[in-house]
ROVOMI-316723 format. One line per field, with one value per residue: x, y, z of N, C-alpha, C in turn; residue in one letter. Coordinates in steps of 0.02 Angstrom, whole numbers, plus 50000, padded with zeros to 5 digits. Each point is the difference from the previous one (the first is absolute). Layout:
n_east (X:...)
n_north (Y:...)
n_up (Z:...)
ca_east (X:...)
ca_north (Y:...)
ca_up (Z:...)
c_east (X:...)
c_north (Y:...)
c_up (Z:...)
code (a:...)
END
This chain:
n_east (51764:50066:50028:50017:50060:49997:50049:49979:49946:50028:50001:49951:49988:49993:49990:49942:50007:50016:49950:49940:50027:49992:49979:49960:50040:49986:49915:50022:50033:49987:49930:50027:50030:49916:49983:50071:49911:50029:50004:50017:50053:50034:50028:50024:50036:50050:50008:50023:50043:50021:49983:50051:50027:50000:49990:50012:49984:50027:50082:50003:49991:50054:50039:49974:50024:50031:49964:50004:49974:49934:50011:50006:50046:50042:49934:49956:50012:49984:49898:49961:50044:49969:49944:49990:50049:49924:49923:50020:49960:49975:50011:49947:50013:50043:49954:49997:49974:49987:49974:49998:49943:50071:49997:50017:50068:50019:50060:50020:50051:50037:49955:50006:50044:50055:49921:49967:49932:49984:49930:49961:49998:50023:50040:50006:50012:50073:50027:49967:49985:49942:49980:49962:49941:49973:49991:49990:49979:49991:49988:49957:49988:49982:49981:49982:49988:49976:49978:49957:50025:50010:49944:49988:50026:49977:49936:50018:50031:49951:49976:50051:50019:49933:50032:50050:49964:49954:50027:50034:49940:49958:50022:49969:50066:49986:50025:49973:50041:50013:49970:50005:50063:50025:49971:50035:50061:50006:49947:50083:50044:49947:49999:50064:50005:49980:50034:50032:49997:49989:50038:50028:50002:49975:50055:49997:49966:50044:50028:50019:50006:50012:50053:49996:49991:50060:50033:49958:50017:50065:49980:49985:50046:49968:50035:49959:50007:50046:49970:49935:50030:50029:49950:49972:50053:50018:49966:49997:50058:49966:49962:50074:49999:50032:49967:49950:49987:49981:49939:49966:50034:50016:49937:50009:50052:49974:49973:49939:49974:50070:50014:49958:49999:50036:49960:50041:49973:49944:50051:49998:49937:49970:49932:50012:49982:49951:49990:50056:49995:49929:50041:50058:49977:50008:50064:49978:49951:50034:50057:49975:49989:50051:50008)
n_north (51127:50009:50030:49920:50011:49990:49988:49938:50049:50028:49962:49968:50057:49991:49948:50044:50076:49997:49938:50039:50041:49951:49974:50064:49995:49953:49986:50044:49963:49931:50079:50017:49943:49971:50094:49990:50010:49997:50041:49962:49955:50050:50031:49941:49952:50084:49995:49884:50003:50076:49949:49932:50021:50036:49966:49974:50076:50020:49989:50000:50077:50035:49976:50030:50061:50047:50043:50049:50022:50048:50070:50020:49952:50015:50025:49957:49967:50051:49974:49943:49985:50065:49982:49953:50018:50040:49925:49996:50057:49967:50024:50032:49938:50026:50003:49943:49963:49912:49995:49945:49951:49988:49984:50060:50041:50085:50000:50036:50022:50076:50032:50025:50084:49941:49987:49952:50027:49941:49978:49915:50004:49929:50022:50086:49957:49981:50045:50017:50035:49970:49928:50043:50011:49932:50025:50055:49990:49940:50033:50061:49952:49974:50048:50003:49907:50040:49941:50033:50058:49943:49984:50076:49999:49954:50036:50055:49990:49991:50080:50043:49950:50012:50061:49996:49970:50047:50042:50003:49931:50061:49985:49950:49974:50021:50045:50048:49953:50042:50029:49961:49963:50072:49985:49930:50019:50058:49948:49973:50057:50025:49944:49977:50040:49968:49942:50042:50068:49959:49964:50054:50032:49935:49995:50038:49975:49956:50035:50038:49963:49950:50023:50001:49923:50006:50026:49974:49942:50020:49970:49943:49943:49943:49979:49960:50063:49997:49963:50037:50067:49970:49983:50046:50030:49943:49995:50047:49970:49952:50041:50008:50029:49966:50019:50016:49963:49968:50027:49993:49931:50050:50010:49925:50028:50037:49960:49999:49979:49937:49985:49960:49975:50015:49947:50012:50070:49943:49953:50057:49977:50060:49954:50003:49943:49990:49936:50028:50041:49966:49933:50040:50004:49937:49998:50064:49959:49908:50004:50015:49931:49989:50049)
n_up (53695:50009:49954:49985:50021:49915:50044:50011:49957:50026:50041:49965:50015:50038:50014:49958:50011:50071:49999:49972:50054:50045:49968:49995:50057:50004:50000:50011:50018:49990:49986:50066:50021:49990:50040:50070:50033:50026:49963:49972:50044:50009:49949:49978:50018:49987:49939:50005:50073:49994:49940:50041:50039:49954:49975:50055:50034:49958:50023:50081:50001:49951:50021:50033:49949:50064:50044:50028:50056:49953:50002:49939:49964:50056:50028:49971:49947:49976:50006:49964:49938:49984:50047:49986:49955:50046:50006:49953:50006:49952:49949:49983:49979:49942:49949:50005:49942:50014:49960:50059:49984:50006:50063:49980:50033:49985:50036:49969:49999:49977:50040:50070:49971:49958:49999:49969:50031:49980:49976:49997:49959:49980:50023:49957:49949:50038:50027:50072:50027:50040:49961:49933:50072:50012:49945:49971:50064:49976:49939:50036:50036:49927:49986:50086:49988:49962:50005:49953:50020:50044:49981:49993:50055:50041:49975:50001:50043:50024:49962:50030:50031:50002:49991:50070:50005:49986:50017:50052:49969:50003:50043:49977:49994:49941:50013:50053:49984:50050:49970:49979:50035:50018:49939:49966:50017:49980:49943:49981:50008:49958:49969:50036:49982:49966:50009:50004:49931:49974:50035:49986:49947:49996:50063:49983:49910:50021:50034:49911:49960:50086:49959:49936:49990:50051:49937:49941:50024:50022:49911:49970:50039:49928:50038:50023:49974:50016:50054:50026:50001:50051:50049:49992:50001:50050:50028:49972:50037:50013:50021:50038:49958:49990:49924:50062:50037:49937:49982:50055:50021:49952:50000:49982:50002:49947:50003:49998:49953:49995:49953:50035:49956:49967:50023:49972:49973:50025:49983:49950:50037:49961:49991:50068:50031:49970:50001:49996:49943:49967:50000:49962:49944:49988:49999:49953:49967:50007:49977:49945:49982:50005:49960)
ca_east (50075:50043:50051:50061:50037:50014:50054:50010:49986:50044:50067:50011:49992:50088:50029:49965:50025:50060:50029:50001:50032:50053:49982:50027:50090:50035:49971:50004:50071:49991:49987:50071:50026:50001:49988:50043:49988:49983:49973:49938:49939:49971:49947:49944:49970:49953:49939:49924:50001:49957:49947:49972:49986:49966:49949:49957:49898:49978:49998:49926:49929:49973:49988:49940:49939:49978:50007:50015:49906:50001:49931:49929:49978:49978:49997:49994:50078:50056:50010:50036:50058:50048:49975:50071:50057:50018:50042:50087:50072:50041:49985:49968:50029:49981:49953:50026:49944:50000:49932:50003:49973:50026:49999:50105:50016:50087:50013:50052:50038:50074:49968:49912:49957:49984:49963:49948:49993:49995:49942:49972:49892:49989:50032:49944:49936:49985:49987:49956:50031:50086:50051:50047:50060:50065:50039:50052:50024:50043:50062:50036:50075:50037:50024:50008:50081:50063:50012:49996:50098:50056:49992:50008:50072:50026:49983:50050:50065:49972:49988:50055:50013:49941:49999:50065:49955:49968:50041:50076:50041:50021:50084:50052:50011:50059:50066:50016:49984:49989:49954:49929:49990:49995:49937:49977:50032:49920:49948:49963:49969:49935:49979:50016:49982:49920:49989:50005:49970:49933:49990:50019:49941:49937:50001:49983:49941:49934:50011:49948:49907:49973:50026:49948:49957:50001:50000:49921:49956:50005:49984:49923:49985:49966:50036:49949:49963:50058:50027:49952:50024:50057:49947:49966:50038:50043:49906:50019:50055:50012:49975:50015:50015:50069:50073:49982:50067:50087:50029:50012:50040:50079:49964:49980:50028:49963:49927:49963:49991:50027:49937:50050:49962:50032:50059:50050:49982:49998:50069:50030:49949:50032:49967:49992:49923:49937:49991:50054:49959:49947:50009:50046:49945:49956:50047:50016:49920:50007:50056:49927:49932:50014:50046)
ca_north (49989:50029:50013:50007:49960:49911:49979:49951:50034:50034:49960:49947:50044:50033:49936:49977:50047:49995:49954:50016:50039:49954:49966:50066:50029:49940:50027:50069:49979:49945:50017:50043:49940:49966:50027:50053:50092:50032:50052:49969:49955:50046:50026:49965:50005:50068:50034:49980:50017:50059:50014:49968:50063:50055:49991:49941:50020:50035:49941:49954:50024:49990:49903:49975:50029:50032:50104:50050:50016:50082:49979:50019:49938:49937:50035:49960:49978:50032:50032:49956:50037:50056:49967:49912:50066:50029:49981:49987:50054:50014:50030:49948:49989:50005:49935:49957:49953:49965:49993:49923:49946:49974:50030:49997:50039:50000:50072:50017:50058:49985:50035:50020:50039:50007:49919:49980:49923:49970:49958:50010:50021:49935:50001:50018:49968:49919:50005:50055:50067:49973:49984:50032:50058:49959:49971:50078:50017:49970:50016:50044:49974:49990:50039:50032:49964:49988:49933:50022:50012:49952:49954:50034:50010:49935:49946:50019:49946:49936:50006:49991:49936:49979:50035:49968:49911:49985:50019:49974:49987:50057:50031:49935:49986:50069:49999:49943:49935:49996:50037:49965:49965:50041:50011:49935:50030:50054:49986:49959:50051:50041:49960:50012:50065:50000:49942:50034:50060:49943:50006:50062:50038:49987:49999:50089:50013:49960:50031:50072:49957:49980:50081:50077:50013:50027:50090:49998:49979:50077:50062:50001:49979:49965:49935:49977:50030:50004:49935:49986:50025:49954:49949:50035:49999:49934:49956:50032:50019:49936:50026:50056:49957:49965:50057:50082:49968:50004:50063:50020:49964:50037:50031:49934:50018:50076:49984:49962:49923:49993:49973:49949:49937:49929:49960:50041:50058:50015:49951:50074:50066:50074:50025:49945:49971:50051:49959:50009:50083:49983:49986:50051:50050:49950:49992:50082:50012:50005:50069:50074:49979:49984:50062)
ca_up (49998:50002:49946:50035:49953:50003:49982:49935:49947:50011:50012:49930:49937:50013:49981:49922:49957:50020:49963:49917:49989:49970:49957:49942:50001:49980:49931:49957:50009:49938:49951:49982:49973:49957:49922:49997:49991:50064:50005:49946:50050:50054:49960:49958:50105:50036:49957:50031:50044:49963:49973:50020:50075:49985:49956:50002:50022:49920:49934:50026:49958:49945:49970:50019:49969:50045:49959:50051:50021:50064:50061:49966:49987:50070:50041:50044:50033:50014:50085:50068:50032:50035:50043:50029:49979:50057:50030:49980:50000:49910:49965:49958:49929:49911:49975:49946:49992:49944:49953:49988:50035:50036:50057:50059:50003:50021:50006:49969:49999:50061:50047:50036:49963:49917:49995:49958:50021:49935:49991:49919:49967:50038:50065:50042:50004:50024:50062:50016:50016:50062:49973:49964:50010:50006:49952:50004:50069:49966:49973:50040:50058:49954:49985:50037:50010:49931:49982:49941:49968:50005:49964:49929:49996:49993:49939:49994:49975:49950:49948:49944:50004:49969:49959:49946:49996:49941:49946:49999:49950:49935:49999:50014:49948:50009:49973:50045:50000:50084:49990:50013:50075:50017:50008:50043:50078:50026:50007:50074:50049:50000:50023:50050:50022:49991:50053:50075:50006:49999:50071:50072:49997:49990:50053:50022:50004:50050:50068:50033:50004:50032:50050:49963:50055:50066:49993:49993:50072:50009:49956:50010:50068:49971:49968:49964:49930:49963:49975:49964:49919:49974:49966:49920:49964:49988:49949:49927:49936:49940:49924:49960:49930:49967:49992:50037:50050:49969:49966:50060:50047:50011:50054:50067:50068:50027:49990:50089:49987:49932:49948:50015:49981:49993:50048:49976:50019:50076:50037:49979:49975:50043:50069:50033:49973:50016:50081:50048:49992:50026:50051:50044:50002:50076:50043:49982:50012:50068:50025:49980:50053:50071:50015)
c_east (50034:50038:50070:50083:50014:50062:50006:50003:50074:50071:49995:49986:50102:50047:50006:50062:50081:50028:50024:50062:50087:49987:49985:50076:50012:49992:50045:50084:49999:49984:50069:50046:50011:49977:50040:50025:49968:49948:49928:49929:49976:49936:49930:49937:49961:49943:49934:49986:49950:49935:49931:49975:49942:49946:49977:49952:49966:49965:49965:49931:49976:50006:49930:49952:49959:50018:49987:49896:50035:49917:49928:49993:49981:50020:50010:50093:50053:49994:50038:50092:50008:49979:50051:50053:50013:50015:50054:50064:50026:50002:49943:50037:49916:49941:49981:49933:50045:49945:50008:49976:50036:49981:50061:50002:50077:50001:50085:50036:50067:50018:49936:49979:49984:49987:49943:49963:49933:49943:49992:49922:49976:49990:49920:49909:49980:49987:49981:50044:50067:50035:50059:50068:50063:50053:50024:50030:50082:50059:50002:50044:50069:50041:50020:50085:50046:50018:49991:50052:50031:49979:49998:50099:50011:50005:50061:50054:49968:49965:50050:50046:49974:49989:50072:50002:49983:50019:50068:50048:50009:50058:50068:50037:50055:50068:50084:49970:49976:49947:49937:49995:50004:49910:49936:50000:49951:49964:49979:50020:49957:49953:49995:49966:49915:49975:49996:49949:49919:49994:49989:49927:49931:50019:49997:49942:49912:50005:49977:49916:49977:50018:49935:49922:49953:50010:49920:49967:50007:49968:49914:49965:49955:50038:49935:49981:50074:49998:49933:50024:50058:49968:49968:50062:50009:49948:50001:50052:49983:49936:50044:50037:50079:50020:50008:50067:50066:50034:50021:50037:50050:50007:49991:50018:49967:49927:49984:50000:50034:49983:50091:49938:50033:50083:50062:50002:49995:50049:50049:49968:50034:49970:49962:49926:49950:49982:50044:49982:49969:49996:50021:49933:49932:50013:50009:49929:50001:50001:49979:49930:50044:50036:49965)
c_north (50061:50000:49986:49987:49951:49978:49954:50009:50043:49961:49967:50071:50015:49934:49972:50044:49966:49942:50006:50052:49962:49965:50048:49993:49931:50006:50051:49982:49956:50031:50054:49951:50005:50059:50043:50078:50002:50059:50006:49960:50042:50052:49956:49995:50030:50003:49966:50019:50055:49977:49960:50057:50026:49984:49920:49998:49985:49902:49941:50010:49959:49910:49984:50039:50035:50059:50018:50023:50051:49961:50007:49932:49938:50042:49971:49959:50075:50050:49915:50019:50027:49995:49968:50055:50026:49959:49955:50046:50017:50063:49970:49990:49976:49932:49989:49962:49978:49988:49924:49973:49966:50048:50008:50058:49985:50070:50021:50064:50001:50011:50003:50039:49989:49908:50004:49946:49991:49964:49988:50010:49932:50004:50040:49980:49934:50032:50050:50050:49979:49964:50032:50058:49951:49988:50060:49979:49944:50025:50061:49976:49994:50062:50041:49960:50025:49964:49997:50019:49963:49949:50007:50008:49921:49955:50046:49938:49921:50005:50010:49932:49949:50021:49967:49934:49998:50043:49999:49976:50017:50021:49964:50002:50076:49969:49926:49949:49977:50036:49963:49963:50062:50027:49956:50003:50043:49967:49938:50025:50033:49923:49995:50077:49999:49973:50021:50036:49963:49978:50028:50031:49945:49968:50073:49999:49965:50013:50072:49982:50044:50065:50038:49966:49999:50061:50015:50013:50064:50072:50023:49965:49960:49930:49974:50016:49969:49905:49968:50031:49949:49917:50019:49991:49953:49978:50026:49988:49928:50030:50070:49928:49988:50062:50061:49963:49988:50086:50065:49974:50024:50054:49993:50042:50059:49981:49993:49939:49981:49978:49914:49934:49929:49956:50038:50047:50000:50008:50061:50074:50039:50024:49940:49976:50057:49963:50009:50077:50003:50004:50049:50057:50012:50033:50051:50022:50009:50021:50069:49996:50001:50062:50034)
c_up (49972:49946:50032:49936:50001:50006:49967:49959:49977:49988:49934:49949:49996:49993:49943:49969:50005:49950:49935:49975:49996:49957:49935:49983:49965:49924:49966:50008:49952:49942:49959:49963:49933:49928:50001:49959:50093:50001:49944:50049:50045:49976:49999:50063:50032:49956:50024:50044:50005:49990:50043:50068:49964:49935:50016:50035:49920:49966:50033:49993:49945:50002:50033:49981:50035:49977:50062:49991:50025:50066:49970:49975:50057:50038:50096:50043:49998:50080:50039:50004:50014:50081:50019:50002:50060:50066:50020:50013:49954:49962:49939:49933:49956:50036:49920:49987:49924:49966:49983:50062:50055:50069:50040:50001:50027:50025:49961:50022:50029:50065:50016:49967:49938:50018:49981:50015:49942:50024:49949:50023:50026:50101:50022:49994:50014:50096:50030:50029:50061:49971:49970:50053:50058:49947:49995:50056:49997:49967:50018:50042:49959:50005:50053:50029:49954:49976:49915:49982:50023:49939:49939:49984:49987:49937:49911:49966:49969:49952:49965:49995:49941:49920:49938:50014:49942:49936:49986:49939:49928:50018:50003:49918:49987:49944:50065:50018:50090:49991:50014:50045:50046:50013:50048:50065:50021:50001:50073:50082:49999:50032:50083:50031:50001:50054:50057:50035:49994:50056:50066:49955:50040:50078:50033:49988:50020:50081:49986:49991:50058:50060:49968:50042:50052:49998:50000:50064:50046:49997:50050:50040:50006:49951:49960:49943:49964:49994:49924:49923:49979:49952:49952:49959:49963:49960:49953:49970:49970:49939:49940:49922:50013:49994:50002:50050:49978:50002:50072:50029:50018:50072:50086:50058:50031:50013:50080:49978:49936:49949:50012:49998:49991:50042:50010:50035:50059:50049:49997:50020:50071:50068:50049:49985:50014:50076:50049:50025:50079:50077:50066:50022:50073:50053:50048:50048:50092:50059:50030:50069:50075:50036:50047)
code (m:e:w:k:a:d:w:g:l:r:g:r:m:f:l:t:m:f:l:l:v:v:v:y:i:v:f:l:a:v:l:t:v:v:v:e:q:f:l:f:v:v:a:f:m:s:v:f:l:f:a:q:f:f:l:s:d:k:l:a:l:r:s:m:g:a:r:e:v:d:e:n:e:f:p:e:l:h:r:t:v:s:r:l:s:q:q:a:d:l:p:k:p:a:v:a:v:a:d:t:q:t:p:n:a:f:a:t:g:r:s:q:k:s:s:t:v:a:v:t:t:g:l:l:q:s:l:d:q:a:e:l:e:g:v:i:a:h:e:l:a:h:v:k:n:r:d:v:m:v:m:t:i:a:s:f:l:a:t:i:a:m:f:i:v:r:w:g:w:l:f:g:g:g:r:n:r:g:g:g:g:g:v:l:a:a:i:a:v:s:v:v:v:w:i:v:s:f:v:l:i:r:a:l:s:r:y:r:e:y:a:a:d:r:g:a:t:v:i:t:g:n:p:s:a:l:a:s:a:l:m:t:i:e:g:r:m:d:r:v:p:q:e:d:m:r:q:q:s:e:m:n:a:f:f:i:i:p:f:d:r:g:v:i:s:r:l:f:r:t:h:p:s:t:e:k:r:i:e:r:l:r:t:l:e:r:e:l:e:t:a)
END
C-alpha cells in the first residue's frame, strides 16, 4: 500500500479549525464587551495560545510522568522508532518513556520536525515486537498527518473557556453592579464555547484514529499486528486503577486507547470503539492479501 493524502482527514481538520476560528472571534468579542479592555483580552488569550502551542508537548509528557530517553537506556526502542520513521519518510522524533504499568502510547509536538513519541513501560512489557511496531507506526502516522498539531491548537479554545467557567466567578461583584452580570454572561458564553469545542474536537479525534490506523498499515504492512496490539491494550485497561485513570484522562484524545470505562464516558469518547477499529484493520489486511 502507498501513502495517500487523506482528504477526509484534511477536510475535517480544515472545517474544525475554520469553525473554531469563528467561535474564537465571537468569544473574543464577548469578552471584550464584558472586560471593556480589548488589548487586555487579546494579550491574555495570546499568552494562553503561545503556551498551548509551544509548551503543550512538555506539559503532555509531564502530565504522564514521561521523560525523554536516549539510545543507551532503551536501544531497541530507539532502533524501532528510527527504522519506522525512515519507512514513514519522517525525521526521527524524540523518544519518551513513562514509568507506569498502564499500557499506552501517544505522540505530541508542533510539527513533523519537532515531535515526540511516548510509550509506557506497561506497553513495552505487554506487547511483542510486531505489536509494538504497529503502535509506534500508528503514532508516527499522527505526526505525518499533522493532526497532532491541529488537535493541540483546537484544544486551546476549550482550555480558555473551561478556565473562565471555573474561575470567572472570582471576578464577579466589584464596584460596578453590572460587573457581576457581565461576568455571568461571559461564563454562560464560555460554557457554549466549551460545548462547541468539545463536539468539534471529538468529531475530528475519532476520524483521525482511523486515518492513523491506516497510516500504520502503510508503514508496517502488517495491520494484524496493530489489531492484536489494540486487543491486548484494551484487555489490560480493566486492570488500570481508578486513580490512574482519573489522573490521565485529560490526555484521552492523544492516547492510542482512551481511559473510557463509564457509560457516559463512552458516549463522549474521543476514539471510535476498538471493535470498529479492528474491523477496519481486518478489511485492510484482506486488501493487502488480494493486492
